N, C-alpha and C positions, 0 to 999 in steps of 0.2 A: 898208404891208404889208398893213394890215387893208382897205383901201380896195379892193385887190386880190382878198383873200379873198371878200370879200362880193361882188364882181363875178362872181367864181367860181360862187360859191351861186346866185346869179339868174340865171346861163346855164344850168347845170345845171336849175335849178327851169322856166325857158322852154322848154328842149329837151326835157324828161320829158312835158311835158303832151300832146303827142300821143299818146307811148305809153301814159299812164294812161286817156285818153279812150277808145282803142282797146280796151285791157282791158274798161273799165267798159262798154260797146256791146257788146263779145263776152259778157260776164257777162247783161247784161241781155235779149239775144237768145235767150241760152240756156234763162234763167227763162221767156220769152215761150212759146219753143218746146215746153217741159216745160207750162206751163200750157194752152196750145192742145192738145195730145196729151193732157192728164190728162182733157178732157171726154171723149177717146172710151173711158176706161175704165180698168181698174187693170193690165190686162195689156201696153197701148201706154205706159203711165208707166213701168212696171218696162222694156220695153224701153228706153227712152229712157236712163233711172238706169242701164241694164247698159253702153250703150255711152258715153257722157259720159264715163266714167273713161279708158276707151281713148283717146276721140277727145282728150282733155284731155293725155294721156302723148304722145300720138303728135306733135301739133301743137306740145307744150312741145319736144318734142327738136328740131323742126326748126327752131323759132323761135331757141333758144339758139344753135343753129349758124347761120343767118343772122344773129343778132345778132353773133357772135363774128367772123364774117367781114367784116359791116358795118365793123366796128372796125378792124379789120386796113387796110382799103381806105381808111378816111377817113383813116388814120395815114399813108398812103403818097401820097395826093392831097393831105392838107395840106404834107405836107413837099416838093411838087411832084415826087414821084416815080412820075409815071404808067405807067411802063412794070411798076414793080414791083406798083402797084395794080393794073393788067390781068391780072398774073398770078396776084395772089391772087383777083381777081375770078373768073378762070376755073378755077383751084384750087376753089373756094369752090362753083361752080355745079357741079362734076364732083361733087365729095365730097357734098354735100348732094344731090344726085339721086341717087348712088347709095345714101347713106342711106334718104333716102325711097323708093324702090324695095325695099330690104330690108322696111322697115317696111310696105309695099304686100303683100309676100308673106307676113310675119305677120299681117296685119289678116284677108286671105285666108283665112289657114290656120286661123285661131280664130271666124272669122265665124259657120261654121256649127255647130260642136261647144260654143262658148262658150253660147248661150241654153239 
């Protein structure tokens, strides 16, 4: 039993490495963007700081949806329930697209008055 638990922990660590590296790369790019814009002056830096939190919020919501549907799809495909997996995939695409469109409308509506 202990050996099985250790194997599961190792699998989780191995599978989480790409997600961790993706997040680190994203954070590094945001710091690089801020540093490059910082050379343009304080107004440009303030503009980046103003929109970065909204970008993080919107991308976090969509990433959470993608992960949630991915888990369900992986469950169905792992159980060889391909038809159900495709149905969940279709629902995920439709629902995530709908939420993305709503976030687009919200983002466009606050783009000009926010700054």
